[in-house]
NUFITOR-225985 format. One record per residue (C-alpha): residue number from 1; x, y negated, z; residue in one letter. Coordinates in steps of 0.1 Angstrom, whole numbers. Layout:
<nodes>
NODE  NUM  X  Y  Z  A
...
</nodes>
This chain:
<nodes>
NODE  1  -2  -1  2  X
NODE  2  10  -41  -6  X
NODE  3  -3  -67  10  X
NODE  4  -14  -90  -14  X
NODE  5  -36  -119  5  X
NODE  6  -50  -126  44  X
NODE  7  -86  -130  54  X
NODE  8  -99  -159  55  X
NODE  9  -131  -163  51  X
NODE  10  -163  -139  54  X
NODE  11  -197  -146  44  X
NODE  12  -232  -135  36  X
NODE  13  -254  -146  10  X
NODE  14  -293  -147  27  X
NODE  15  -306  -154  -5  X
NODE  16  -303  -154  -46  X
NODE  17  -278  -182  -51  X
NODE  18  -299  -185  -92  X
NODE  19  -336  -194  -95  X
NODE  20  -356  -203  -117  X
NODE  21  -357  -190  -157  X
NODE  22  -335  -180  -184  X
NODE  23  -319  -203  -197  X
NODE  24  -324  -230  -175  X
NODE  25  -321  -213  -142  X
NODE  26  -301  -230  -112  X
NODE  27  -278  -220  -91  X
NODE  28  -270  -234  -60  X
NODE  29  -250  -219  -28  X
NODE  30  -272  -230  -2  X
NODE  31  -279  -195  10  X
NODE  32  -243  -186  15  X
NODE  33  -232  -180  57  X
NODE  34  -198  -179  67  X
NODE  35  -194  -154  96  X
NODE  36  -166  -146  122  X
NODE  37  -171  -103  113  X
NODE  38  -184  -87  83  X
NODE  39  -196  -50  87  X
NODE  40  -188  -33  52  X
NODE  41  -207  3  42  X
NODE  42  -214  17  15  X
NODE  43  -247  -1  9  X
NODE  44  -236  -34  15  X
NODE  45  -226  -59  39  X
NODE  46  -240  -72  78  X
NODE  47  -225  -103  88  X
NODE  48  -224  -108  121  X
NODE  49  -238  -139  141  X
NODE  50  -224  -162  168  X
NODE  51  -260  -151  187  X
NODE  52  -245  -112  176  X
NODE  53  -275  -106  152  X
NODE  54  -262  -91  125  X
NODE  55  -281  -110  90  X
NODE  56  -286  -87  56  X
NODE  57  -268  -97  24  X
NODE  58  -288  -94  -3  X
NODE  59  -268  -74  -19  X
NODE  60  -271  -49  12  X
NODE  61  -298  -18  -3  X
NODE  62  -315  -28  31  X
NODE  63  -321  -62  20  X
NODE  64  -361  -69  13  X
NODE  65  -353  -80  -25  X
NODE  66  -322  -64  -23  X
NODE  67  -300  -76  -57  X
NODE  68  -282  -39  -53  X
NODE  69  -303  -17  -61  X
NODE  70  -281  6  -80  X
NODE  71  -251  11  -51  X
NODE  72  -229  -4  -71  X
NODE  73  -219  -43  -63  X
NODE  74  -228  -40  -27  X
NODE  75  -199  -59  -15  X
NODE  76  -175  -87  -42  X
NODE  77  -141  -96  -30  X
NODE  78  -120  -132  -40  X
NODE  79  -90  -154  -41  X
NODE  80  -87  -185  -25  X
NODE  81  -55  -187  -58  X
NODE  82  -88  -183  -78  X
NODE  83  -110  -211  -63  X
NODE  84  -75  -236  -67  X
NODE  85  -76  -223  -103  X
NODE  86  -114  -234  -107  X
NODE  87  -113  -267  -82  X
NODE  88  -84  -278  -106  X
NODE  89  -110  -269  -145  X
NODE  90  -141  -280  -128  X
NODE  91  -131  -305  -103  X
NODE  92  -134  -308  -63  X
NODE  93  -169  -300  -68  X
NODE  94  -153  -259  -60  X
NODE  95  -149  -252  -26  X
NODE  96  -140  -214  -15  X
NODE  97  -166  -198  -5  X
NODE  98  -192  -209  -37  X
NODE  99  -187  -184  -63  X
NODE  100  -206  -164  -35  X
NODE  101  -181  -130  -23  X
NODE  102  -182  -118  12  X
NODE  103  -144  -114  11  X
NODE  104  -121  -139  7  X
NODE  105  -85  -137  10  X
NODE  106  -52  -167  10  X
NODE  107  -32  -154  -20  X
NODE  108  -5  -171  -42  X
NODE  109  -14  -159  -71  X
NODE  110  -44  -145  -93  X
NODE  111  -48  -107  -99  X
NODE  112  -72  -92  -128  X
NODE  113  -90  -61  -128  X
NODE  114  -59  -36  -136  X
NODE  115  -45  -45  -107  X
NODE  116  -71  -36  -86  X
NODE  117  -87  -8  -100  X
NODE  118  -70  17  -80  X
NODE  119  -86  1  -50  X
NODE  120  -82  -19  -15  X
NODE  121  -80  -15  18  X
NODE  122  -86  -39  46  X
NODE  123  -66  -34  75  X
NODE  124  -62  -50  108  X
NODE  125  -34  -80  118  X
NODE  126  -19  -43  137  X
NODE  127  -16  -28  102  X
NODE  128  -45  0  120  X
NODE  129  -68  1  81  X
NODE  130  -106  -7  85  X
NODE  131  -122  2  61  X
NODE  132  -115  11  22  X
NODE  133  -132  -12  -16  X
NODE  134  -137  10  -46  X
NODE  135  -131  -22  -77  X
NODE  136  -157  -14  -98  X
NODE  137  -155  -39  -121  X
NODE  138  -148  -80  -122  X
NODE  139  -178  -106  -115  X
NODE  140  -188  -118  -150  X
NODE  141  -197  -151  -153  X
NODE  142  -227  -168  -157  X
NODE  143  -245  -200  -172  X
NODE  144  -260  -206  -136  X
NODE  145  -227  -212  -118  X
NODE  146  -210  -227  -148  X
NODE  147  -236  -255  -149  X
NODE  148  -232  -263  -116  X
NODE  149  -197  -261  -114  X
NODE  150  -197  -291  -142  X
NODE  151  -221  -310  -121  X
NODE  152  -239  -309  -158  X
NODE  153  -266  -284  -177  X
NODE  154  -242  -268  -199  X
NODE  155  -250  -264  -238  X
NODE  156  -242  -232  -262  X
NODE  157  -211  -251  -278  X
NODE  158  -195  -260  -241  X
NODE  159  -205  -233  -226  X
NODE  160  -181  -207  -238  X
NODE  161  -150  -225  -234  X
NODE  162  -160  -218  -194  X
NODE  163  -173  -193  -189  X
NODE  164  -142  -174  -208  X
NODE  165  -122  -191  -181  X
NODE  166  -141  -182  -157  X
NODE  167  -139  -139  -163  X
NODE  168  -111  -117  -157  X
NODE  169  -118  -111  -118  X
NODE  170  -123  -152  -117  X
NODE  171  -150  -153  -103  X
NODE  172  -141  -124  -78  X
NODE  173  -150  -84  -80  X
NODE  174  -181  -63  -74  X
NODE  175  -166  -37  -50  X
NODE  176  -185  -9  -26  X
NODE  177  -173  0  1  X
NODE  178  -159  34  11  X
NODE  179  -167  50  43  X
NODE  180  -182  21  73  X
NODE  181  -162  -13  89  X
NODE  182  -159  -39  104  X
NODE  183  -135  -70  90  X
NODE  184  -123  -98  112  X
NODE  185  -107  -135  98  X
NODE  186  -73  -131  100  X
NODE  187  -72  -95  86  X
NODE  188  -51  -80  56  X
NODE  189  -57  -69  18  X
NODE  190  -35  -49  5  X
NODE  191  -36  -32  -29  X
NODE  192  -35  6  -26  X
</nodes>
């Protein structure tokens, strides 16, 4: 295993970040909730709240309006280095976490799917493995997020170049938990 970053943000989506009908759907990161711990299982993520309650992520299979019926993208992983590139491309509107990944690690470089395809492990500060994530695919970009990042409705001729920029893992990676574990701020992400 090779450590590639430190977990610096954990969050859950309490509801969908996209609303409306195509092609005028909009994106709003308001349903995101930062949490200090994230319980990971093959069914998805639960976020620990300060009051001791668990908040069910909309991609958890138990959420009443789950966005993860097939169980193939219950967890998402992103990197601060990708956010640095998005902020450079789109401007300061893009803050770490606004794309909705559950686990965000600080890293000084960007990663592509091929580097993460074997999976990742989340390790406690003392090196003990907490949980593994099978990395399934990149989180492909969408028109609503792109328009939100630009602060305007995106016309088709302009959309293509921004979607190309946001692809190949820039918006993060869809994963599934292999086993059960709790991830905390300060844990490490390691490539298997």
